[in-house]
Legacy VTK file of the C-alpha trace (Angstrom):
# vtk DataFile Version 3.0
C-alpha trace
ASCII
DATASET POLYDATA
POINTS 459 float
-4.596 -12.531 51.041
-4.250 -14.725 54.020
-5.643 -13.152 57.113
-9.004 -11.023 57.663
-7.317 -8.559 59.516
-5.689 -7.533 56.176
-8.438 -5.615 54.894
-7.747 -2.420 56.564
-5.569 -2.014 53.887
-8.167 -1.498 51.147
-9.361 1.278 53.295
-5.709 3.253 53.710
-4.907 2.641 50.034
-8.425 4.117 49.119
-7.837 7.454 51.016
-4.157 7.843 49.733
-5.855 7.497 45.680
-8.225 10.034 46.501
-5.475 12.586 47.814
-3.541 11.328 45.043
-5.850 12.550 42.336
-6.183 16.040 44.678
-2.615 16.238 44.243
-2.751 16.140 40.341
-5.424 18.505 40.674
-3.469 21.169 42.321
-0.183 20.563 40.499
-2.125 20.846 37.370
-3.188 24.343 38.746
0.470 25.010 39.244
1.442 24.085 35.936
-1.152 26.535 34.252
0.039 29.338 35.778
3.249 29.795 34.386
1.336 30.495 31.215
0.242 33.794 31.842
-2.692 36.002 33.638
-3.545 33.870 36.609
-7.318 34.741 37.423
-7.377 32.517 40.848
-4.313 34.264 41.966
-6.141 36.513 44.654
-7.360 33.592 46.170
-5.314 30.631 44.933
-1.603 31.929 44.700
1.162 30.094 43.317
2.663 29.782 46.460
-0.339 28.133 47.490
-1.031 25.565 45.241
2.797 24.763 45.078
2.893 24.124 48.948
-0.495 21.991 48.484
0.890 19.758 45.469
3.669 18.483 47.285
2.361 18.292 50.991
-0.157 16.421 49.302
2.178 13.813 47.874
3.929 13.296 51.245
0.374 12.703 52.840
-0.834 9.979 50.084
2.444 8.575 49.887
2.349 8.094 53.976
-1.499 6.225 53.760
-0.192 4.043 50.523
3.138 2.750 52.755
0.960 2.385 56.178
-2.158 0.444 54.184
0.706 -1.623 52.477
2.868 -2.340 55.956
-0.988 -3.541 57.259
-0.859 -5.725 54.443
2.468 -7.190 54.121
3.168 -7.555 57.609
0.150 -10.223 58.588
1.202 -11.714 55.783
4.998 -12.312 56.350
4.957 -12.852 59.911
1.939 -15.384 59.428
-0.613 -13.806 62.289
-3.306 -12.044 62.458
-2.699 -7.797 62.879
-3.045 -6.731 66.283
-5.981 -4.354 66.588
-7.953 -3.785 63.232
-10.019 -1.234 65.204
-6.701 0.894 66.248
-5.570 0.537 62.613
-8.914 2.094 61.473
-8.305 5.057 64.018
-4.867 5.461 62.730
-6.677 6.034 59.110
-9.522 8.534 60.631
-6.505 10.419 62.660
-4.479 10.725 59.471
-7.219 11.570 57.210
-8.535 14.895 59.847
-5.109 15.516 59.837
-4.696 15.787 55.790
-7.612 17.942 55.431
-7.184 20.080 58.526
-3.462 20.383 56.869
-5.169 21.426 52.997
-8.076 23.473 54.448
-5.410 25.443 56.651
-3.299 26.143 53.797
-6.232 27.673 52.051
-6.240 30.214 54.660
-2.700 30.705 55.264
-2.361 28.757 58.697
1.363 27.679 57.633
4.932 27.368 59.344
6.202 28.660 56.409
9.160 26.025 56.635
9.561 24.854 52.932
8.079 21.311 52.419
7.545 21.430 55.932
5.066 24.213 56.334
2.689 22.063 58.352
1.518 23.962 61.545
2.646 22.748 65.017
-0.560 20.972 65.816
-0.296 19.179 62.282
2.588 17.981 63.297
1.969 17.138 66.433
-1.246 14.855 65.260
1.035 12.841 62.650
3.463 11.960 65.315
0.438 10.112 67.155
-0.135 9.066 63.956
3.296 7.284 63.729
3.065 6.141 66.951
-0.406 4.497 66.993
1.020 2.528 64.076
4.163 1.323 65.843
2.357 0.091 68.664
0.090 -1.766 66.367
2.525 -3.177 64.260
5.166 -4.094 66.945
2.634 -5.669 68.801
1.904 -7.862 65.469
5.331 -8.924 65.303
5.662 -9.879 68.857
3.020 -12.116 68.385
4.087 -13.270 64.874
5.515 -16.675 63.718
8.772 -14.843 62.262
10.019 -11.434 61.667
11.234 -11.850 57.912
13.692 -9.547 56.271
11.420 -7.952 54.054
8.683 -6.760 56.770
11.543 -6.230 59.011
12.957 -3.320 56.893
9.494 -2.054 55.342
8.686 -1.407 58.734
12.094 0.025 59.511
11.762 2.395 57.598
8.756 3.945 58.471
9.817 3.572 61.806
12.602 5.592 60.533
10.047 8.449 58.576
8.889 8.709 61.826
12.128 9.585 64.079
13.315 11.667 61.029
10.364 14.162 61.331
10.653 14.869 64.794
13.270 17.804 63.924
10.734 19.570 62.117
8.789 19.977 65.200
12.078 22.633 65.928
11.811 26.431 64.905
14.724 28.454 64.172
14.785 31.834 63.199
18.466 32.222 61.156
17.359 30.962 57.467
20.669 28.788 57.340
20.210 26.612 60.234
16.402 26.199 60.005
17.435 24.920 56.081
20.219 22.829 57.663
18.248 21.221 59.525
14.995 20.578 57.584
16.897 18.312 55.167
17.310 16.452 58.399
14.126 15.109 57.780
13.146 15.759 54.145
16.585 14.443 52.374
16.562 11.275 54.341
13.022 10.702 54.280
13.356 10.255 50.485
17.049 9.226 49.968
17.318 7.328 53.346
14.325 5.504 54.980
11.786 5.695 52.031
14.123 3.657 50.266
13.810 1.269 52.687
10.644 1.029 52.144
10.614 0.764 48.523
13.062 -1.903 49.046
11.053 -3.833 51.405
7.660 -3.839 49.355
9.553 -4.452 45.753
10.964 -7.790 47.479
7.339 -8.742 49.011
5.883 -8.130 45.510
8.899 -10.333 43.724
8.811 -13.147 45.849
4.698 -13.535 44.993
5.237 -12.526 41.481
8.133 -14.900 40.367
9.970 -17.579 41.071
13.074 -15.888 42.937
13.528 -17.535 46.413
13.742 -15.804 49.623
17.574 -15.847 50.229
18.765 -14.686 46.662
15.892 -11.545 47.522
16.798 -11.118 51.089
20.449 -11.116 50.051
20.209 -8.090 47.476
17.809 -6.476 50.253
20.704 -6.264 52.586
22.817 -5.055 49.773
20.475 -2.068 49.283
20.296 -1.316 52.715
24.038 -0.780 53.105
24.219 0.950 50.109
21.383 3.390 51.310
23.193 4.064 54.657
26.508 4.317 53.037
25.310 6.739 50.698
22.590 9.222 52.075
23.554 10.153 55.370
26.627 12.105 53.971
24.303 12.372 50.778
22.599 15.267 52.629
25.422 17.400 52.155
24.290 18.355 48.545
21.748 20.366 49.821
24.235 22.453 51.905
25.608 24.269 48.818
24.450 27.567 48.676
22.925 28.377 52.054
26.261 29.960 54.136
27.849 26.627 55.505
31.805 25.786 55.294
32.942 25.160 52.153
33.946 21.221 53.526
30.267 20.135 52.219
31.016 20.777 48.694
33.532 18.066 47.934
31.537 16.033 50.487
28.311 16.484 48.682
29.824 15.991 45.428
31.392 12.663 46.021
28.397 11.214 48.153
26.014 12.361 45.935
27.886 10.502 42.392
27.442 7.532 45.074
23.517 7.676 45.790
22.231 6.361 42.384
23.687 2.885 43.654
20.718 2.134 45.815
18.742 1.902 43.273
21.063 0.499 41.085
20.760 -2.502 43.779
16.883 -3.065 43.687
17.170 -2.643 39.448
19.896 -5.996 39.526
17.226 -7.504 42.232
14.062 -7.062 39.882
16.060 -8.004 36.753
17.626 -11.094 38.614
13.711 -12.229 39.546
12.955 -11.662 36.141
14.862 -13.902 35.327
13.300 -16.695 37.666
10.122 -16.591 35.972
9.137 -19.755 34.203
6.103 -18.284 33.112
4.150 -14.800 33.253
1.852 -14.465 37.323
-1.747 -14.326 36.499
-1.263 -10.359 37.778
0.885 -9.190 35.107
0.003 -5.549 35.955
1.211 -5.752 38.911
4.466 -7.494 37.674
4.596 -3.616 35.872
4.537 -1.654 38.286
7.319 -3.739 40.406
9.761 -4.136 37.673
8.937 -0.589 36.622
9.732 0.963 40.000
12.963 -0.591 39.957
14.307 0.704 36.424
11.926 4.446 37.012
13.779 4.724 39.881
17.318 4.345 38.725
16.939 6.987 36.042
14.625 9.552 37.852
15.972 9.094 41.317
19.383 8.009 40.344
20.796 9.277 37.194
18.702 12.110 37.157
19.731 13.244 40.685
23.451 12.755 39.618
23.172 14.498 36.507
22.730 18.141 38.563
23.725 17.222 42.244
27.717 17.920 41.247
28.455 21.280 43.028
29.942 22.760 39.573
27.068 21.891 37.992
24.229 22.516 40.677
25.780 26.384 40.907
23.464 27.069 37.732
20.720 24.811 38.024
20.056 25.378 41.573
16.803 27.075 41.991
15.607 26.416 38.244
13.081 23.780 36.501
15.852 21.175 36.464
14.896 20.207 39.927
11.213 19.431 39.279
13.085 17.205 36.068
14.402 14.994 38.485
12.258 15.281 41.746
9.081 14.496 39.443
10.411 11.256 38.071
12.219 10.073 41.138
8.934 10.488 43.404
6.937 8.866 40.833
9.370 6.159 40.127
10.783 5.185 43.561
7.564 5.463 45.404
4.217 6.285 43.686
4.993 3.132 41.600
5.838 0.969 44.267
2.810 1.706 46.549
0.433 1.611 43.008
2.002 -1.878 42.475
1.171 -2.814 46.126
-2.271 -2.080 45.113
-2.565 -3.944 41.948
-1.516 -6.926 43.680
-3.646 -7.075 46.422
-6.258 -5.164 45.115
-8.334 -8.799 43.775
-7.933 -10.127 47.759
-9.212 -6.824 49.250
-12.320 -6.538 47.187
-13.522 -10.300 47.352
-12.689 -10.176 43.104
-10.849 -13.617 42.820
-11.331 -13.663 39.000
-9.576 -9.838 39.145
-6.516 -12.102 40.063
-6.121 -12.979 36.574
-4.761 -9.229 35.206
-2.610 -10.222 32.526
-3.482 -6.688 30.275
-6.426 -4.356 29.521
-7.303 -1.443 31.556
-4.457 -1.714 33.913
-1.520 -2.036 31.465
-3.324 0.978 29.825
-3.289 2.716 33.090
0.693 1.769 33.768
1.880 3.141 30.361
-0.104 6.529 29.599
1.447 7.236 33.433
4.639 5.963 33.050
4.561 7.618 29.496
3.051 11.061 30.719
5.639 11.129 33.422
8.226 10.635 31.083
7.137 13.444 28.893
6.363 15.645 31.887
10.099 14.895 32.807
11.365 15.967 29.295
9.476 19.018 29.455
11.053 20.222 32.419
14.501 19.259 31.049
14.057 21.044 28.016
12.518 24.076 30.165
15.395 23.980 32.886
18.106 23.612 30.420
16.948 26.784 28.713
16.155 28.822 31.481
19.960 27.679 32.899
21.070 29.466 29.591
18.995 32.713 29.280
19.303 33.600 33.460
22.479 32.369 34.586
24.317 32.684 31.665
22.801 35.222 29.345
21.619 37.625 31.920
18.213 37.662 30.913
15.565 38.548 33.540
13.208 35.909 35.750
10.157 36.740 33.971
11.819 37.380 30.206
12.998 34.103 30.309
9.422 33.028 31.453
7.735 34.139 28.119
10.387 32.433 25.759
9.799 28.649 27.833
6.598 28.742 27.226
6.181 26.033 24.737
7.939 24.000 27.295
5.257 24.583 29.318
2.806 23.711 27.424
3.935 20.639 26.467
4.248 19.762 30.103
0.354 20.580 30.469
0.184 18.504 27.267
1.919 15.278 28.972
0.117 16.114 32.682
-2.940 15.254 30.821
-1.862 12.031 29.755
-0.393 10.971 32.696
-3.613 12.304 34.862
-5.912 10.333 31.992
-3.678 7.034 33.494
-4.118 8.021 36.964
-8.099 8.415 36.206
-8.396 4.894 34.630
-6.416 3.444 37.551
-8.955 4.951 39.990
-12.112 3.961 37.466
-9.913 -0.029 38.050
-9.787 0.558 41.920
-13.374 2.774 43.184
-15.577 1.493 39.863
-15.014 -1.995 38.073
-13.504 -3.886 40.704
-15.809 -2.730 43.987
-15.510 -4.176 47.336
-17.487 -7.416 47.471
-16.179 -8.875 50.783
-12.655 -10.467 51.545
-11.037 -13.330 49.618
-8.745 -15.428 51.992
-6.530 -17.436 49.819
-5.062 -20.877 51.147
-1.675 -20.832 52.448
0.670 -21.983 49.949
4.757 -22.422 50.182
7.241 -20.280 49.013
9.054 -21.062 45.684
12.371 -23.061 47.079
15.940 -21.998 45.795
16.874 -22.694 42.088
19.832 -23.283 40.422
19.086 -21.398 36.811
20.006 -17.802 37.932
23.054 -17.630 40.373
23.044 -14.480 42.752
LINES 1 460
459 0 1 2 3 4 5 6 7 8 9 10 11 12 13 14 15 16 17 18 19 20 21 22 23 24 25 26 27 28 29 30 31 32 33 34 35 36 37 38 39 40 41 42 43 44 45 46 47 48 49 50 51 52 53 54 55 56 57 58 59 60 61 62 63 64 65 66 67 68 69 70 71 72 73 74 75 76 77 78 79 80 81 82 83 84 85 86 87 88 89 90 91 92 93 94 95 96 97 98 99 100 101 102 103 104 105 106 107 108 109 110 111 112 113 114 115 116 117 118 119 120 121 122 123 124 125 126 127 128 129 130 131 132 133 134 135 136 137 138 139 140 141 142 143 144 145 146 147 148 149 150 151 152 153 154 155 156 157 158 159 160 161 162 163 164 165 166 167 168 169 170 171 172 173 174 175 176 177 178 179 180 181 182 183 184 185 186 187 188 189 190 191 192 193 194 195 196 197 198 199 200 201 202 203 204 205 206 207 208 209 210 211 212 213 214 215 216 217 218 219 220 221 222 223 224 225 226 227 228 229 230 231 232 233 234 235 236 237 238 239 240 241 242 243 244 245 246 247 248 249 250 251 252 253 254 255 256 257 258 259 260 261 262 263 264 265 266 267 268 269 270 271 272 273 274 275 276 277 278 279 280 281 282 283 284 285 286 287 288 289 290 291 292 293 294 295 296 297 298 299 300 301 302 303 304 305 306 307 308 309 310 311 312 313 314 315 316 317 318 319 320 321 322 323 324 325 326 327 328 329 330 331 332 333 334 335 336 337 338 339 340 341 342 343 344 345 346 347 348 349 350 351 352 353 354 355 356 357 358 359 360 361 362 363 364 365 366 367 368 369 370 371 372 373 374 375 376 377 378 379 380 381 382 383 384 385 386 387 388 389 390 391 392 393 394 395 396 397 398 399 400 401 402 403 404 405 406 407 408 409 410 411 412 413 414 415 416 417 418 419 420 421 422 423 424 425 426 427 428 429 430 431 432 433 434 435 436 437 438 439 440 441 442 443 444 445 446 447 448 449 450 451 452 453 454 455 456 457 458
């Protein structure tokens, strides 16, 4: 960390990790409900626990993205953050808004629009959060010595997420119209601007952890941005297959969905290119694992598994089954959760005033990494097995929903077992963040020159 104001990122990361833990708790409760009689059904039905699980995911990722921006932008722009005080007020408003939304869901305070369940006051508060962030970061960029592609694309992704949240403020009584516009926010977040955020953060970590030069990283970053816009915009059509829209959305959704893995392939190639430039392992090998892992797991989860069931001819059978969370869990974890955890792991020694912690070559950090990756892989396989069985029994053999659920219990049990493995990895990460490396102060590094171009690994 080169600038004192970067320390605000620590508190964003702390809030993000606490919300992450809460998200896991509600996810586990939701999975348990598949196994039989639910003693909490009267006070916490499945629709509420699932809503909390999915919405907490979005809130903790946003907290992580904003914290990452407050860490990366000053360092990339070579200037102190415009207003650390405003950044703290922004975090306070985000935290209060998130807590109010969680409590509101428990008491039935919801807009009822799937994945955008936030009531209007909560949505307005989130818009204010993004406006405060935008003002602070724009003033910072304006004062900086430079605007790099890494910082610029990261900030553009967050700004895009704020802009695309605006359609959620509109309410429609017609279900088809409401669903049509809902994906302008949800799809264009997760398969659009969030990919820009991932690309910007991945580029930052690769620059700091490997010997790759900035020109090479930024060339790949521009390729990723281009592929994201070329595939993601019209790729929204794969959400329109079965909601009553004209049939021309079927070929559009099928074709552009087939291209949507390309941005993740670009990030994987960028990571592999950086890996070839490493002359010796960095001190913080754990952060490198998270960075490279994000690129590779995202390619599998978001790219390949997404493609596997978004063809119209396949999606007609898999839509609304456990095949969807198979793709969704590994996609969100690989593309967005892992990159946030990577930035946290990289920045933690400097944010906590523990410079010795920069020497992170293994131990607890790697155990956390592999338990989370292994646990999520196992959960994905359990979802896949349950989903395939569900499709065959329900959609082909004609079994009823409850009868089918009774026959796939073994896969749900495996899902819960692997979720415990994943949770163990998360708990180790929380222990590492809050206990093993407590915050003692601020560790400022001396500015170092960025590595120059090398001739060993051409673009």
